[in-house]
C-alpha positions in Angstrom: -24.0 6.6 -14.3 -25.2 5.4 -10.7 -23.9 1.9 -11.6 -20.5 3.1 -12.7 -20.1 5.4 -9.6 -21.1 2.3 -7.2 -18.5 0.0 -9.2 -15.9 2.5 -9.2 -16.4 3.2 -5.4 -16.6 -0.6 -4.7 -13.4 -1.2 -6.5 -11.5 1.4 -4.9 -12.6 0.1 -1.5 -11.6 -3.3 -2.7 -8.2 -2.4 -3.8 -7.5 -0.2 -0.8 -8.5 -2.9 1.5 -6.5 -5.6 -0.3 -3.4 -3.1 -0.2 -4.0 -2.3 3.5 -4.4 -5.9 4.4 -1.2 -6.9 2.5 0.7 -4.0 4.3 -0.4 -5.3 7.7 0.6 -8.8 6.9 3.8 -7.7 5.5 4.7 -5.6 8.7 3.7 -8.4 10.9 5.7 -10.9 9.0 8.9 -8.3 9.3 12.2 -10.1 9.3 10.6 -13.5 8.5 9.9 -12.2 5.0 13.5 -11.3 4.6 14.3 -14.9 5.8 12.1 -16.4 3.2 13.8 -14.5 0.4 17.2 -15.5 2.0 16.4 -19.3 1.7 16.6 -18.8 -1.9 19.1 -21.2 -3.8 19.3 -22.4 -7.3 16.8 -24.9 -6.2 13.8 -23.7 -8.5 11.1 -25.6 -6.3 12.1 -23.7 -3.3 11.8 -20.5 -5.3 8.2 -21.7 -6.3 7.5 -22.2 -2.5 8.8 -18.7 -1.4 7.0 -16.9 -4.4 3.8 -18.5 -3.2 4.5 -17.6 0.4 5.5 -14.1 -0.3 2.5 -13.3 -2.6 0.0 -14.7 0.1 1.5 -12.3 2.4 1.5 -9.0 0.3 -1.6 -10.1 -1.5 -0.3 -9.3 -5.4 1.4 -11.2 -7.8 2.2 -8.2 -9.6 3.8 -6.6 -6.6 5.8 -9.9 -5.9 7.2 -10.1 -9.7 8.0 -6.2 -9.7 10.0 -6.9 -6.3 11.6 -9.9 -8.1 12.6 -7.5 -11.0 14.0 -4.9 -8.3 16.0 -7.8 -6.7 17.4 -9.0 -10.1 18.3 -5.4 -11.1 20.1 -5.0 -7.6 22.1 -8.3 -8.1 20.3 -9.8 -5.0 18.9 -12.7 -7.3 19.8 -14.4 -10.4 17.3 -15.3 -13.4 17.5 -18.9 -12.5 16.2 -17.9 -8.9 13.7 -15.5 -10.3 12.0 -17.9 -12.5 10.8 -20.2 -9.5 9.7 -17.2 -7.6 7.6 -15.8 -10.6 5.9 -19.1 -10.9 5.2 -19.3 -7.3 3.7 -15.9 -7.4 0.9 -16.8 -9.7 0.0 -19.6 -7.3 0.0 -17.2 -4.2 -2.2 -14.8 -5.7 -5.2 -17.0 -6.1 -5.6 -16.8 -2.4 -7.5 -13.7 -2.6 -10.1 -15.2 -5.1 -10.5 -18.1 -2.6 -11.0 -15.6 0.4 -13.7 -14.1 -1.8 -15.5 -17.1 -2.6 -16.2 -17.9 1.0 -18.5 -14.5 0.8 -17.6 -13.3 4.3 -19.5 -10.1 3.7 -21.6 -10.4 7.0 -18.3 -10.2 9.0 -16.6 -7.3 7.1 -18.4 -4.6 9.5 -17.2 -6.7 12.6 -13.5 -6.9 11.2 -13.9 -3.2 10.4 -14.9 -2.0 13.7 -12.8 -4.3 15.7 -9.7 -3.2 13.6 -10.3 0.6 14.1 -10.9 -0.1 17.7 -7.6 -1.7 18.2 -5.9 0.9 15.8 -7.4 3.9 18.0 -6.8 2.5 21.7 -3.4 0.8 21.4 0.0 1.9 20.8 1.7 -1.4 20.5 2.9 -1.8 17.0 2.3 -5.6 16.7 -1.3 -4.8 17.7 -1.7 -1.9 15.2 -0.3 -4.5 12.4 -3.1 -6.7 13.4 -5.6 -3.9 13.2 -4.4 -3.2 9.8 -5.0 -6.6 8.5 -8.5 -6.5 10.1 -9.5 -3.1 8.4 -8.2 -4.2 5.0 -10.3 -7.4 5.3 -13.2 -5.5 6.2 -12.8 -2.9 3.4 -12.0 -5.6 0.9 -15.5 -7.2 1.4 -17.4 -4.0 2.0 -16.0 -3.1 -1.5 -16.9 -6.5 -3.0 -20.6 -6.0 -1.6 -20.8 -2.6 -3.0 -19.7 -3.7 -6.5 -22.2 -6.5 -6.6 -25.3 -4.2 -5.4 -24.3 -1.7 -8.0 -24.1 -4.3 -10.8 -27.3 -6.0 -10.0 -29.7 -3.4 -11.9 -27.6 -4.8 -15.1 -29.6 -8.0 -15.0 -32.6 -6.2 -16.8 -30.4 -4.2 -19.2 -30.8 -5.4 -22.7 -27.4 -3.6 -23.9 -25.3 -5.4 -21.2 -27.0 -8.8 -22.2 -25.9 -8.3 -25.7 -22.4 -7.6 -24.5 -22.2 -10.7 -22.5 -23.6 -12.8 -25.5 -20.7 -11.5 -27.6 -18.3 -12.6 -24.9 -19.1 -16.2 -25.9 -16.2 -15.8 -28.4 -13.2 -17.2 -26.2 -10.6 -14.9 -28.0 -12.7 -11.9 -27.3 -13.1 -13.0 -23.6 -9.4 -13.4 -23.3 -8.8 -9.8 -24.6 -11.3 -8.4 -22.3 -9.6 -10.0 -19.3 -6.2 -8.7 -20.6 -7.5 -5.3 -20.9 -9.2 -5.1 -17.7 -6.1 -6.4 -15.7 -4.0 -3.9 -17.4 -6.3 -1.0 -16.6 -6.9 -2.1 -13.0 -2.9 -3.4 -12.6 -4.1 -6.2 -10.4 -5.4 -9.7 -11.5 -7.2 -10.0 -8.0 -9.2 -7.0 -8.5 -10.4 -7.9 -11.9 -11.0 -11.4 -10.9 -13.1 -10.0 -7.9 -15.1 -8.0 -10.5 -15.8 -11.2 -12.1 -17.0 -12.9 -8.8 -19.1 -9.8 -8.1 -20.8 -10.1 -11.6 -21.3 -13.9 -10.9 -22.8 -13.3 -7.6 -25.5 -11.2 -9.3 -25.9 -13.9 -11.9 -24.7 -11.5 -14.7 -22.1 -13.8 -16.0 -21.7 -17.6 -16.6 -18.8 -19.9 -16.1 -18.4 -20.4 -19.9 -17.8 -16.7 -20.3 -15.7 -16.3 -17.2 -13.2 -18.8 -18.2 -11.5 -17.0 -21.1 -11.6 -13.6 -19.3 -9.9 -15.3 -16.5 -7.2 -16.6 -18.5 -6.8 -13.2 -20.1 -6.4 -11.8 -16.7 -3.4 -13.9 -16.2 -1.7 -12.5 -19.2 -2.8 -8.7 -18.3 -1.1 -9.0 -14.7 2.4 -9.2 -16.4 2.0 -5.8 -17.9 2.9 -4.4 -14.7 6.1 -6.1 -14.4 6.9 -5.2 -18.2 6.4 -1.6 -17.5 8.4 -1.8 -14.1 11.2 -3.4 -16.1 11.8 -0.2 -18.3 15.2 1.4 -17.4 16.4 -1.8 -15.6 19.5 -3.9 -16.8 19.1 -6.7 -19.3 18.6 -9.5 -16.7 15.8 -7.7 -15.0 14.2 -7.4 -18.3 14.4 -10.8 -19.1 12.8 -11.7 -15.7 9.7 -9.6 -16.8 9.7 -11.5 -20.2 9.7 -14.9 -18.3 6.6 -13.6 -16.3 4.8 -12.7 -19.6 5.9 -15.9 -21.5 5.1 -18.4 -18.7 1.4 -16.8 -18.4 1.0 -16.5 -22.2 2.0 -20.2 -22.6 -0.2 -21.3 -19.8 -3.2 -19.5 -21.6 -2.4 -21.1 -24.9 -2.5 -24.6 -23.1 -5.6 -24.2 -21.3 -7.5 -22.5 -24.1 -6.7 -25.1 -26.6 -6.3 -28.4 -24.7 -7.4 -28.0 -21.0 -10.3 -25.7 -21.0 -13.3 -28.6 -21.2 -11.7 -31.0 -18.6 -10.9 -28.3 -16.3 -14.2 -26.7 -16.6 -15.9 -30.2 -15.9 -13.6 -30.6 -12.8 -14.7 -27.1 -11.4 -18.4 -27.7 -12.0 -18.2 -31.0 -10.2 -16.4 -29.7 -7.2 -18.8 -26.8 -6.3 -21.9 -27.1 -8.3 -24.4 -24.1 -8.2 -21.7 -21.9 -6.6 -20.2 -19.7 -9.6 -18.1 -17.6 -7.3 -16.1 -20.6 -6.0 -16.0 -22.1 -9.3 -14.4 -19.0 -10.6 -12.0 -19.1 -7.6 -11.2 -22.7 -8.2 -10.7 -22.4 -11.8 -8.2 -19.4 -11.2 -6.2 -21.8 -8.5 -6.3 -24.9 -10.7 -5.1 -23.0 -13.7 -2.1 -21.6 -11.9 -1.1 -24.7 -10.0 -1.3 -26.8 -13.1 0.5 -24.3 -15.2 3.4 -24.4 -12.7 3.3 -28.3 -12.9 3.4 -28.3 -16.6 5.9 -25.5 -17.2 8.3 -26.3 -14.0 10.4 -28.9 -15.8 10.8 -26.5 -18.8 11.9 -23.4 -16.5 15.4 -23.6 -18.1 13.7 -23.0 -21.6 11.9 -19.9 -20.4 15.2 -18.6 -19.3 16.9 -19.4 -22.8 13.7 -17.8 -24.5 14.1 -14.6 -22.4 17.8 -14.5 -23.1 16.9 -14.7 -27.1 14.3 -12.1 -26.8 16.6 -9.7 -24.6 19.9 -10.4 -26.6 23.3 -9.1 -25.3 25.8 -9.7 -22.6 25.1 -8.5 -19.1 26.0 -4.8 -18.7 29.5 -4.2 -17.2 29.4 -2.4 -13.8 29.0 1.2 -14.3 29.7 4.0 -11.9 26.1 4.4 -10.6 24.3 2.3 -7.9 24.7 -1.5 -8.0 22.7 -2.7 -5.2 19.7 -0.5 -5.0 16.5 -0.5 -6.6 13.3 1.5 -5.7 11.2 -1.7 -6.1 13.2 -3.3 -3.1 11.7 -0.5 -0.7 8.6 -2.6 -0.7 10.5 -4.9 1.5 12.4 -2.7 3.9 14.3 -5.3 5.9 16.0 -6.2 2.4 16.2 -2.6 1.3 18.2 -1.7 4.5 20.7 -4.7 3.9 21.2 -3.4 0.3 21.9 0.2 1.4 24.7 -1.2 3.6 26.2 -3.1 0.7 26.2 0.1 -1.5 27.6 2.3 1.2 30.5 -0.5 1.8 31.0 -0.4 -1.9 31.1 3.5 -1.8 33.7 3.2 0.9 35.9 0.9 -1.4 35.7 3.6 -4.2 36.8 6.2 -1.7 39.6 3.9 -0.5 41.0 3.5 -3.9 40.8 7.4 -4.4 42.9 7.8 -1.3 45.3 5.5 -2.4 45.7 7.2 -5.6 46.1 10.5 -4.2 48.9 9.4 -2.0 50.8 7.8 -5.2 50.1 11.2 -7.0 51.6 13.1 -4.3 55.0 11.0 -3.9 55.4 10.3 -7.7 54.3 13.8 -8.5 52.2 12.1 -11.4 49.5 14.6 -12.9 47.7 12.0 -14.5 47.0 10.1 -11.4 45.8 13.6 -9.9 43.3 13.8 -12.8 42.2 10.4 -12.0 41.4 11.4 -8.4 39.4 14.4 -9.6 37.3 12.3 -12.0 36.6 9.6 -9.2 35.5 12.4 -6.9 32.7 13.1 -9.3 31.8 9.7 -9.0 31.8 9.7 -5.3 29.6 12.6 -5.2 27.2 11.1 -7.6 27.3 8.0 -5.4 26.5 10.1 -2.2 23.7 11.9 -3.8 22.0 8.8 -5.3 22.4 7.0 -1.9 21.2 9.7 0.2 17.9 10.2 -1.9 17.4 6.3 -1.8 17.5 6.5 2.0 15.2 9.6 2.1 12.6 7.3 0.1 13.3 4.5 2.3 12.8 6.4 5.6 9.4 7.1 4.3 8.5 3.4 4.1 6.8 1.5 7.0 9.8 0.8 9.1 10.3 -0.7 12.5 12.4 1.1 15.2 15.3 -0.8 14.5 15.2 -0.2 10.9 14.9 3.6 11.4 17.9 3.4 13.7 19.7 1.7 10.7 18.6 4.3 8.2 19.9 7.0 10.4 23.3 5.2 10.7 23.5 4.8 7.2 22.9 8.3 6.5 25.7 9.4 8.9 28.1 7.0 7.5 27.7 8.0 3.9 28.2 11.6 4.9 31.4 10.6 6.6 32.7 8.3 3.8 31.9 11.3 1.3 33.9 13.6 3.6 36.8 11.3 3.5 36.6 11.6 -0.6 36.7 15.4 -0.2 39.8 15.2 1.8 41.4 12.6 -0.8 40.4 15.3 -3.5 42.1 18.0 -1.2 45.3 15.9 -1.2 45.3 15.6 -4.8 45.0 19.5 -5.1 48.0 19.9 -2.9 49.9 17.3 -4.9 49.1 19.4 -7.9 50.2 22.5 -6.2 53.5 20.8 -5.4 54.0 20.2 -9.0 53.2 23.4 -10.5 55.2 25.3 -8.0 58.1 22.8 -7.9 58.1 22.6 -4.2 61.1 20.7 -2.5 60.6 18.7 0.8 63.3 17.5 3.1 63.9 13.8 3.4 62.6 14.0 6.8 59.4 15.5 5.9 58.7 13.0 3.1 59.4 10.1 5.6 57.0 11.5 7.8 54.4 12.0 5.3 54.8 8.5 4.0 54.3 7.1 7.6 51.2 9.3 8.2 49.7 8.4 4.7 50.3 4.6 5.3 48.9 5.0 8.9 45.6 7.0 7.8 45.1 4.6 4.7 44.9 1.6 7.1 42.7 3.3 9.6 40.3 4.0 6.9 40.5 0.5 5.4 39.8 -1.0 8.8 36.9 1.2 9.4 35.2 0.2 6.3 35.8 -3.4 7.1 34.4 -3.0 10.5 31.4 -1.2 8.9 30.7 -3.9 6.3 31.1 -6.9 8.4 29.7 -5.5 11.7 33.1 -6.3 13.3 33.2 -4.8 16.8 37.1 -5.8 17.5 38.1 -4.0 14.4 36.1 -0.8 15.2 37.7 -0.8 18.7 41.1 -1.0 16.9 40.1 1.9 14.9 39.5 4.2 17.8 42.9 3.2 19.1 44.7 4.0 15.9 42.9 7.2 15.6 44.3 8.5 18.9 48.0 7.3 17.4 47.3 9.7 14.3 46.1 12.5 16.6 49.5 12.2 18.4 51.4 11.8 15.2 49.8 14.9 13.6 50.7 17.1 16.6 54.4 15.6 16.7 54.9 16.1 12.9 53.4 19.7 13.0 56.1 20.5 15.9 58.8 18.7 13.8 58.0 20.8 10.7 57.8 24.1 12.6 61.2 23.4 13.8 62.3 22.9 10.3 60.9 26.2 9.1 62.6 27.9 11.9 65.9 26.4 11.1 65.4 27.3 7.5 65.7 23.6 6.6 62.9 23.7 4.1 61.0 26.4 1.9 58.0 28.3 3.8 55.5 27.4 0.9 56.5 23.9 1.1 56.2 24.1 4.9 52.4 25.4 4.5 51.7 22.5 2.1 53.1 20.0 4.7 50.7 21.3 7.4 47.6 21.3 4.9 48.6 17.6 4.1 48.8 16.4 7.7 45.7 18.3 8.7 43.7 16.7 5.7 45.0 13.2 6.8 44.1 13.8 10.5 40.6 14.6 9.4 40.2 11.5 7.4 41.2 9.6 10.6 38.5 11.4 12.4 35.7 10.4 9.8 37.1 6.7 10.0 36.7 7.0 13.8 33.1 8.0 13.3 32.4 5.1 11.0 33.9 2.6 13.5 31.7 4.4 16.3 28.6 3.6 14.2 29.6 0.0 14.5 30.1 0.0 18.2 26.8 1.9 18.8 25.0 -1.3 17.4 26.8 -3.4 20.1 25.3 -1.0 22.8 22.0 -0.8 21.4 
């Protein structure tokens, strides 16, 4: 039991240290990580390089692949782009095993002490990010040391020796590696455990090889689980990851195991920790080289295994996926796209409400009511996503962007509410057979047209961060305010002169009041754009 507790605690320190170091590296990379993703093109080789670099930064191929599934699900990446990144992620994850192989345990307390010191005595963000990297590094190696020391007594345990002998069966070794990585949800952790066993002389390279190959299959379970509930393209990305590692394992177990084992032994004779690290690295690099020319076939195989056409765009979120929150700089940009998309949905509903009023078409009114439910759902989903994003490690600029998006979503949703009000007034006009003077109808047409243009311009300014259009919105909003006052006075004159029905007069005033409020919210949206110019 003492051994189990020691291994469990050491593994916990290892995983936490690896995660903390990855978070520190990711925050230190900041916008550069976003740029790495943005350089992706249909060039798969570039995708491999980006996948490897991103995984080196975040210290987990599983996290990179889950992120890729999020990107694919949100339409940020195509399947052809994803296949290269997935291949590269497998290469990038080998950096952790190589780091462990250097056995820097003696430096772990120093890194931990310096890291905590920097964290406590500085308020600078960049320094705190560096402190996280040092603390994570220290905890990782202290975890490795604790695991190794806890495992040492097993060398005299007969039951353990018999288990190790049974693992000479390569197929069983692959299953053990697969199961171990599936449980730990990290190939780096399971390979780290292998290296800890090797350090204490508890495992030979002959036994470690098949377990290592099984680890590479086991790491795909994280992505497969993550793909549940995603669209078909994202599911195909997870399948590609599984097929890539499965095919690689089969190739190495049947054809390349013996020559690779000889190369590894020749490179670092007498150092089994480095041999395991080198085997892991060589496996993943050669696997990419062998399968890279056949990446298109992997995509075709995934399409066969997950058949059917890509789902048509629904009424829910299109650009957002919770997995993208792992890279806040990209997540903020995706929320902005989703908010702009919501703005276009509201724009269409505003146009429909205008048509419904002037054509007295009950069918169009019902269409507005239905779309209002969609708008409300979008507002709820985007707001929930923003709440989740606001709890991620954000820079000051990203926090400001999230706050702006909160406000923009609220203003756009309020415009949707006013469009719904306009449709209700249109229904009231139909139900009560209200008559308006030609002058009143002409004024309403002018004001509807003006307000629609103000709102459209505001959404375009927000989408493209167009300061010129934002300034134009503010000028037009003043014109709408003047128009509302003028038309209100004109209509009161008509009522006093008995030119129109009193009930129609009330509806007219409600209409121009709602239109003026739409203009106000449009002005708010434009102001958020101008605030960026001044920040």
